[in-house]
N, C-alpha and C positions, 0 to 999 in steps of 0.2 A: 188651189188656194190663190193662185195668181189671178184667176177670174173673179173670185169672191171679194178680194180686197178692194178693187175699185168700186164695186157695188156698195159695200159697207161704208166706204168713205163718202160716196154720194148720199147715202141715207143719213149719215151722221151730220152732214152739212146742209140738209134740206129741212125746211120747216115741217113740223109734224102735221099730218093729215087728221082731219076729224070728220066723222060721218060713216058712210057705208064702205065696206071692204068685201071683195070676193076672195075667199080663201081657197087656195088649191094645195093639195097635199104634197108631201115631200118625202122625207127620209127619217128613219129612226135608227138609233144605235141602242142595242140591248145589253144588259149585264150578263146574259147567258146566250149560248149559241142556240140555233134552231128556230128562231123567230123571224117572221117576215119583216124586212127592213125597208121595203118599198111600199109606201102608203099613199096611193092615189086618193084624192079627196076633192070634194066640192062643197063649199059652204058659204055662209054669209055671216058677216060680223057688223054690228052697229055700235059705234061709240056714241052714246047719248049724253055723256059729259066727258070732261077731260080725264076722269078717273073710272068711269063705269061703262061697261059694254055687255052686250048679249050676243051670243053666236049660236048657230045651228048648222048642221050639215051631215054629210055621209062620207065614210072613208073605208078603206080596206085595212083592217086592224092587224095586229102582230100575229094573229092566228090565221091570217088569210081569209077572214070572214068579214062580211059587210057589217059595219057599225053605224049607228045614228047617234048624234049628240045634240044636247041643248044645254047651254051653260050661261052663267052670269059671271063676269069677271070684274074684279076690283083692283085698280092700280094703286098700290100703296106708295110707290115712288115714281115720280115723273120728272125728267130733266131733259128739256128740248125734245128731240125725236126718240129718246129712249125712255122705257118704263119697265116696271117690274110689279108683279102682283100675284094674285091667286084666282083661279077659275074654279067654280063649283057648279055641279049640275047633275045630269043623268046621261047614261050611255047604254047601248045594248050591243048584242052581237058577240059576247064572250061565252063560248059554249059551256064552260064548266061553272058558270055563275048564273043561277036562276034559269038554267036551260037556254041561255042566250037572251033572256029577257032584260028588262030595264034594271040598272043598278046605279047607286050613287057614285059620283066621280068628283075628284078634286085634284088639282095640280098647280104648282107654282109656275109662273111664266116670266119671260123677259121678252119685250117687243122693241123693235127698231122700226120707225115709220117715217117715210118721206111723204111727199105730196101724192105720189101715184103708186108707190111700191113699198112694201114693208115685209117684215119677217117676225113670226112668233117662234120662240123656242120654249118648249115645255119639258119639265121633268115629270114623267108619268110613273106613278107608283105601280107596283105589280098588281095585276087585276085579280090574282088569286094567290093563295099560300103556295110558296115554291115557284111562283112565276117570276118573270124578269121585270126589272125596272127599265124604262126607256127614256132616252133623250130624243125628242122629236122636233123637227124643224118644219115650219109651214110658211109658205109664201102667201102674201096677200096683195091684191091689186085694187086700186080705186077704180070703180066703174066709170 
């Protein structure tokens, strides 16, 4: 926590970035034990307005399988470097849903963005009945 606080303070006092981001995966916390909480990822995010974004990428999901995603995000609230909204799109790689094929996906998110670094935090609903919800953190860097 001592290392995270200075980064968050820097982000909160920096002007918000607009444009392209490189997203790298991070960590997730699940509501049930037995799920993968280390989620390496690589993706791209483009903010084409102050409220609208598109993102695509690949990550190691909670079942330790490779997943690909394509989403549209809409920020309902924006205040300086902070925003909150909902992302909707498609994802694959969840073995018990359509044999790992493409499924619809939606999650609320909060973002904190500085000029060159930011963080997305998503509340990800269970991918299947009886599955776990997850709180996931994703770091993003301006190229």
